[in-house]
C-alpha positions in Angstrom: -27.7 -14.1 1.8 -23.8 -16.0 1.4 -24.1 -16.4 5.1 -27.5 -18.3 5.2 -26.0 -20.7 2.4 -22.0 -21.5 3.5 -21.6 -24.4 5.8 -19.1 -22.5 6.9 -20.2 -18.8 7.1 -22.9 -19.8 9.2 -20.7 -20.2 11.8 -19.3 -16.8 12.1 -20.5 -14.5 15.5 -20.2 -11.1 13.7 -21.9 -9.0 11.2 -21.2 -9.7 7.7 -22.7 -7.6 4.7 -22.6 -7.7 1.1 -23.1 -5.5 -1.4 -24.9 -6.5 -4.6 -25.1 -3.0 -6.3 -21.6 -1.7 -6.0 -22.8 1.4 -4.3 -20.1 0.5 -1.1 -17.6 -0.3 -3.4 -17.4 2.3 -5.5 -18.3 4.6 -2.2 -14.4 3.7 -1.0 -12.9 2.9 -4.2 -12.5 -1.0 -4.7 -15.1 -1.4 -7.6 -13.3 -2.7 -11.0 -15.6 -1.8 -14.0 -13.9 -3.6 -16.0 -14.6 -7.7 -14.2 -17.9 -6.2 -12.3 -15.9 -7.5 -9.3 -14.1 -5.9 -6.3 -11.2 -5.9 -5.1 -10.4 -7.1 -1.9 -10.3 -4.8 0.4 -10.8 -3.9 4.0 -11.7 -1.1 6.0 -11.5 -0.5 10.1 -13.5 2.2 11.2 -13.1 3.4 14.8 -17.0 4.2 16.5 -16.5 8.0 15.4 -16.4 6.7 11.8 -12.9 7.6 11.0 -11.2 5.7 8.7 -8.4 4.0 11.1 -6.6 1.9 8.4 -7.1 0.0 4.9 -5.4 -2.9 2.8 -6.5 -3.5 -0.5 -5.5 -6.4 -2.4 -5.7 -7.8 -6.0 -6.7 -10.4 -7.6 -6.7 -14.0 -5.6 -4.3 -12.6 -2.3 -6.0 -13.6 1.1 -5.7 -10.9 3.2 -4.1 -11.7 6.5 -6.9 -12.2 9.6 -4.5 -12.5 12.3 -2.7 -8.9 11.7 -6.3 -7.5 11.2 -7.4 -8.2 15.0 -3.3 -7.5 15.7 -4.1 -3.8 14.5 -7.7 -3.6 16.0 -6.2 -4.9 19.2 -3.9 -2.3 18.9 -6.0 0.4 18.0 -8.0 -0.1 20.9 -5.2 -0.2 23.3 -3.6 3.3 22.1 -7.2 4.9 21.8 -7.0 4.0 25.8 -3.6 5.5 26.3 -3.5 8.5 24.9 -0.3 9.9 23.9 1.3 6.4 23.3 1.3 5.0 20.3 2.1 0.7 19.4 5.3 -0.1 17.9 5.8 -2.1 14.4 4.7 -5.5 15.5 3.3 -4.6 18.8 1.2 -7.8 20.6 -1.4 -7.6 23.6 0.8 -7.0 26.3 3.5 -5.5 24.6 4.7 -2.1 25.6 3.6 1.0 23.9 5.7 3.8 23.3 5.8 7.3 23.6 5.1 9.9 20.7 6.6 13.1 22.2 8.8 15.2 19.9 12.0 14.5 22.0 11.3 10.2 21.1 11.4 11.1 17.5 14.1 8.5 16.3 14.6 7.1 19.9 12.8 3.9 18.8 
């Protein structure tokens, strides 16, 4: 419904969902029973259904969409490059690092 009535959100080209009963929010642990509202949570879930990242913000603190996109890009890149990892601050096109035991402490 929100997508239908919001002039900004109706231009969003990806699926959006709502949780009017709070069932999904409760399942993910972001339902605040005292206020009857959700905490601001985001979950990155891979195609296999594994939760890869969780961020929960309180109150009126916004989330960083650019960081969300960077994390998804990093996860997709690492999934295509087995045995590699994206270091802190990695950006698309940046070097990946190895995850071998002998590399611990190298980076």
